[in-house]
C-alpha positions in Angstrom: -44.2 6.6 -73.8 -47.0 4.2 -74.9 -47.3 1.3 -72.4 -46.8 0.6 -68.7 -45.3 -3.0 -69.2 -41.9 -2.5 -67.6 -40.3 -5.1 -70.2 -42.1 -3.8 -73.3 -39.9 -1.6 -75.6 -42.9 0.7 -76.1 -42.8 1.8 -72.5 -39.5 3.5 -73.3 -40.5 5.4 -76.4 -41.4 9.1 -76.4 -41.4 11.9 -78.9 -38.6 14.5 -78.7 -38.8 17.8 -80.5 -35.4 18.3 -82.3 -34.9 21.7 -80.9 -34.6 20.2 -77.5 -31.5 18.3 -78.4 -28.6 20.2 -77.2 -25.8 20.7 -79.8 -23.6 22.8 -77.5 -23.0 23.0 -73.8 -24.4 25.8 -71.8 -22.1 28.5 -70.2 -21.3 28.7 -67.4 -21.8 24.9 -66.6 -23.6 25.5 -63.4 -26.4 27.4 -65.2 -27.5 24.1 -66.7 -30.9 23.2 -65.4 -31.3 20.4 -62.9 -34.6 18.3 -62.3 -34.4 16.8 -58.8 -36.6 13.7 -58.2 -37.1 12.5 -54.7 -38.1 8.7 -54.5 -39.5 8.9 -51.1 -42.5 11.1 -52.0 -42.2 11.4 -55.9 -41.7 15.1 -55.8 -40.1 17.0 -58.6 -38.0 20.2 -58.1 -36.7 22.3 -60.9 -33.5 24.1 -60.1 -29.9 24.6 -61.6 -26.6 22.9 -61.1 -25.4 25.9 -59.0 -27.6 24.2 -56.2 -26.5 20.6 -56.8 -24.4 20.3 -53.6 -27.2 21.2 -51.2 -29.2 18.0 -52.3 -26.4 15.5 -51.7 -26.8 13.4 -48.4 -23.9 14.3 -46.2 -23.2 10.5 -45.6 -23.2 9.6 -49.3 -20.1 8.3 -51.1 -20.0 10.2 -54.5 -18.6 7.9 -57.3 -17.2 9.4 -60.5 -16.0 7.8 -63.7 -12.6 9.1 -64.7 -12.4 7.6 -68.2 -10.9 10.0 -70.8 -12.3 10.4 -74.4 -9.9 9.9 -77.1 -10.1 11.5 -80.5 -11.4 8.2 -82.0 -12.9 9.4 -85.3 -10.4 9.6 -88.2 -10.4 9.3 -92.0 -8.7 7.3 -94.7 -8.9 6.2 -98.3 -9.1 3.1 -100.2 -6.3 2.2 -102.6 -8.8 2.8 -105.3 -9.3 6.3 -104.0 -12.7 6.1 -102.2 -12.9 7.7 -98.8 -13.8 5.9 -95.6 -14.5 7.1 -92.1 -13.2 5.0 -89.1 -14.1 5.0 -85.5 -11.8 3.3 -83.1 -13.3 1.2 -80.3 -10.9 -0.8 -78.5 -8.0 -3.1 -78.5 -8.4 -6.8 -79.2 -4.8 -7.7 -78.5 -1.3 -6.4 -78.6 -1.5 -5.3 -82.4 -5.2 -5.8 -83.2 -8.1 -3.4 -82.8 -11.9 -3.2 -83.1 -12.9 -0.4 -85.5 -16.2 0.8 -87.0 -15.8 1.7 -90.6 -18.4 3.6 -92.7 -17.8 2.5 -96.3 -17.7 -1.0 -97.9 -14.4 -2.8 -97.3 -13.3 -6.3 -97.9 -11.3 -8.9 -95.9 -7.6 -8.3 -96.4 -8.1 -4.8 -97.9 -5.5 -2.0 -97.1 -6.6 1.5 -96.2 -4.3 4.5 -96.6 -4.3 6.9 -93.7 -2.6 10.2 -92.7 1.2 10.4 -92.1 1.8 7.5 -94.4 0.1 5.0 -92.0 -1.9 2.0 -93.3 -4.6 -0.2 -91.9 -5.5 -3.8 -93.0 -8.9 -5.5 -92.5 -8.4 -8.8 -90.6 -11.9 -9.8 -89.9 -15.5 -8.5 -90.7 -18.1 -8.1 -87.9 -21.6 -6.9 -87.9 -22.7 -3.3 -88.0 -19.5 -2.1 -89.8 -17.3 -3.4 -87.0 -13.9 -4.6 -88.3 -10.9 -6.1 -86.8 -7.8 -4.1 -88.0 -4.1 -3.9 -87.7 -2.1 -0.6 -88.3 1.3 0.0 -89.7 3.2 3.3 -89.4 5.1 5.1 -92.0 8.1 2.8 -91.6 5.9 -0.2 -92.2 6.1 -1.2 -88.5 3.1 -2.8 -86.9 1.6 -0.5 -84.3 0.6 -1.1 -80.7 -1.9 0.7 -78.6 0.2 3.4 -77.2 1.4 4.5 -80.6 -2.2 4.4 -82.1 -3.5 6.6 -79.2 -0.7 9.1 -80.2 -1.7 9.1 -83.8 -5.5 9.6 -82.8 -4.3 12.6 -80.7 -2.6 14.1 -83.8 -5.1 13.1 -86.5 -8.4 12.1 -85.0 -11.6 14.0 -84.2 -13.7 14.3 -81.2 -16.3 11.4 -81.6 -19.5 13.6 -81.0 -22.6 11.6 -80.6 -24.6 10.8 -83.8 -27.4 13.1 -82.8 -25.2 16.2 -82.8 -25.5 17.3 -86.4 -22.3 19.2 -86.7 -18.7 18.7 -87.1 -16.4 18.8 -84.1 -14.4 21.9 -83.1 -11.3 22.7 -81.0 -13.8 23.8 -78.3 -15.2 20.2 -78.2 -11.8 18.8 -77.3 -12.3 20.7 -73.9 -16.1 20.5 -73.6 -16.7 16.9 -74.4 -14.3 15.8 -71.6 -14.8 15.8 -67.8 -12.4 18.1 -65.7 -11.4 14.9 -63.9 -10.7 12.7 -66.9 -7.6 10.6 -66.5 -7.5 7.2 -68.2 -7.7 7.2 -72.1 -10.1 4.8 -73.7 -13.6 6.2 -74.0 -15.1 7.0 -77.4 -18.2 8.8 -75.6 -18.1 11.0 -72.7 -19.8 10.1 -69.4 -22.0 13.0 -69.8 -23.3 13.6 -66.3 -19.6 14.4 -65.5 -19.6 17.3 -68.0 -21.6 19.6 -65.8 -18.5 20.0 -63.3 -15.9 22.7 -63.2 -12.6 22.3 -61.4 -13.9 24.6 -58.6 -16.9 22.3 -58.2 -14.6 19.3 -57.8 -12.5 21.1 -55.2 -15.5 21.7 -53.1 -17.1 18.3 -53.5 -13.8 16.6 -52.5 -13.6 18.7 -49.4 -17.2 18.1 -48.3 -17.9 14.6 -49.2 -16.3 11.2 -49.3 -15.6 10.3 -52.8 -14.1 7.6 -55.3 -13.2 7.1 -58.9 -13.9 4.2 -61.1 -12.9 3.8 -64.8 -15.2 2.5 -67.4 -14.3 3.2 -71.0 -17.7 4.2 -72.6 -18.2 2.7 -76.0 -20.5 3.5 -78.9 -23.0 0.9 -77.6 -24.2 3.5 -75.3 -26.0 5.2 -78.2 -27.7 2.0 -79.5 -31.3 1.5 -79.2 -32.8 -1.7 -78.1 -34.5 -3.6 -80.8 -36.1 -6.6 -78.9 -39.8 -6.0 -78.1 -39.2 -7.6 -74.7 -36.1 -5.6 -73.4 -35.0 -8.7 -71.4 -34.0 -10.2 -74.6 -31.5 -7.4 -75.4 -27.8 -8.3 -75.6 -25.9 -5.8 -73.8 -22.7 -4.3 -75.1 -19.4 -4.8 -73.3 -17.1 -2.0 -72.0 -13.8 -2.3 -70.4 -13.6 -1.1 -66.6 -11.1 -0.9 -63.8 -11.7 -0.1 -60.0 -8.8 0.5 -57.6 -8.6 -1.4 -54.3 -9.3 1.7 -52.3 -12.3 2.6 -54.4 -13.5 -1.0 -54.1 -13.3 -0.8 -50.3 -15.2 2.5 -50.1 -18.0 1.0 -52.3 -18.2 -2.0 -50.1 -18.4 0.1 -46.9 -20.7 2.8 -48.1 -24.2 2.9 -46.8 -25.2 5.4 -49.5 -23.7 5.9 -52.9 -24.4 8.8 -55.4 -23.2 7.6 -58.8 -22.3 10.5 -61.1 -23.7 9.1 -64.4 -25.0 5.9 -65.6 -21.5 4.4 -66.4 -20.5 5.0 -62.8 -23.6 3.2 -61.5 -23.1 0.2 -64.0 -19.5 -0.1 -62.8 -20.6 -0.1 -59.2 -23.4 -2.5 -59.6 -21.2 -4.8 -61.7 -18.5 -4.9 -59.1 -21.2 -5.6 -56.4 -22.5 -8.5 -58.3 -19.1 -10.2 -59.4 -16.5 -8.8 -56.9 -14.2 -8.3 -60.0 -12.2 -5.2 -60.1 -11.6 -5.1 -63.8 -12.7 -6.7 -66.9 -15.6 -6.1 -69.3 -18.9 -4.9 -67.9 -22.0 -6.0 -69.8 -24.5 -5.2 -67.0 -28.0 -4.2 -68.1 -30.0 -2.4 -65.3 -33.6 -2.2 -65.9 -36.8 -2.6 -63.8 -36.3 -6.4 -63.7 -32.7 -6.0 -62.5 -32.6 -2.9 -60.3 -29.5 -1.6 -58.5 -28.4 -3.2 -55.3 -26.0 -0.7 -53.9 -26.3 2.7 -55.6 -28.9 4.9 -53.8 -28.8 7.9 -55.9 -28.0 8.9 -59.4 -27.0 12.1 -61.4 -27.6 11.6 -65.0 -28.8 13.5 -68.3 -32.0 12.9 -70.3 -31.6 9.9 -72.6 -32.5 8.7 -76.1 -35.9 6.9 -76.5 -35.7 3.1 -76.3 -32.1 3.2 -75.0 -30.7 1.0 -72.2 -30.0 4.2 -70.4 -33.6 5.2 -70.1 -34.2 1.7 -68.9 -31.5 2.1 -66.3 -33.3 5.4 -65.0 -36.5 3.3 -64.8 -34.7 0.7 -62.7 -34.3 3.4 -60.1 -37.6 5.1 -60.2 -40.1 2.7 -62.1 -41.1 3.1 -65.8 -44.4 4.9 -64.7 -42.5 7.5 -62.7 -39.9 7.9 -65.4 -42.6 8.7 -67.9 -44.0 11.2 -65.7 -40.6 12.9 -65.0 -39.8 13.0 -68.8 -43.1 14.3 -69.5 -42.3 17.1 -67.1 -38.9 17.7 -68.6 -40.5 18.0 -72.1 -43.1 20.4 -70.8 -40.5 22.6 -69.1 -38.3 22.4 -72.3 -35.2 20.9 -70.7 -32.2 20.4 -73.0 -31.7 16.7 -73.8 -28.7 14.3 -74.3 -24.9 14.7 -73.9 -24.7 18.5 -73.9 -28.0 19.0 -72.1 -29.4 19.5 -68.7 -29.4 16.9 -65.8 -31.6 15.0 -63.5 -30.8 14.0 -59.9 -32.5 10.9 -58.4 -32.5 10.9 -54.6 
């Protein structure tokens, strides 16, 4: 990291050896390493997830994101025969969907899919994003519920772009939290991947807890391109908070967010009082958290909004120091990697 200006993109750059990018999760999950950072004194402790519970303040409300990753990556062919890769993102209406397509396509073009399904390009966006409608083998236009069933049958786990391998049947289990409930994410809330069923039973018994739902989109992997990070246009992700969870968040004196997506959902609700909609909150040192007091997260991509969110909790200078320590100690980075607990 090459600057101390909290709003300079260079502040959030660092060099990561490729061998520190985790391509598979560790087993058992509680043997993943955990870096614990204390904001009161700046201390850093190196431990493992088997010790996670002993660091949680007893009075803290633990907030989890219960989104469920769908098998969003699938393949098709042009009528001319060329192959295309599609990545489902979200519904735009009853029978219209936002899809990212690798391969050149034209407005109005039809793509041939598995099971006799077809897709038609309705509009062209930037970065390969397209508005698409789908038809099943009978020629009937498809709605969301049918599309999700098709993806479950024909889709692939949308592993992040930095995991350089094809997905396997094991990823269908590993790239999903044990408390995943509401379908809609195309990326896992990765801090959640560290928990086993037995961990959740203990945590629920010992601590007050709540669930929110934010459907993580591919924008979570995008780097910031503006030199002044305040000029970055944040991606939007659909979210929902139940009335009971909203009341717990309002009343809590301390909140531990399990992951950046849980933190952003909490903070968006605190700012807007809206229990559902699209979250485009960008937390950074100029827009720090108002309610969330602790964060469990993984180690993030250089120049990413997630790294800036971490800096909003502990300052860019301290974030640089922590990441330097993590690199020195050879922590495993990104989605299947080790974790960091900020207290």
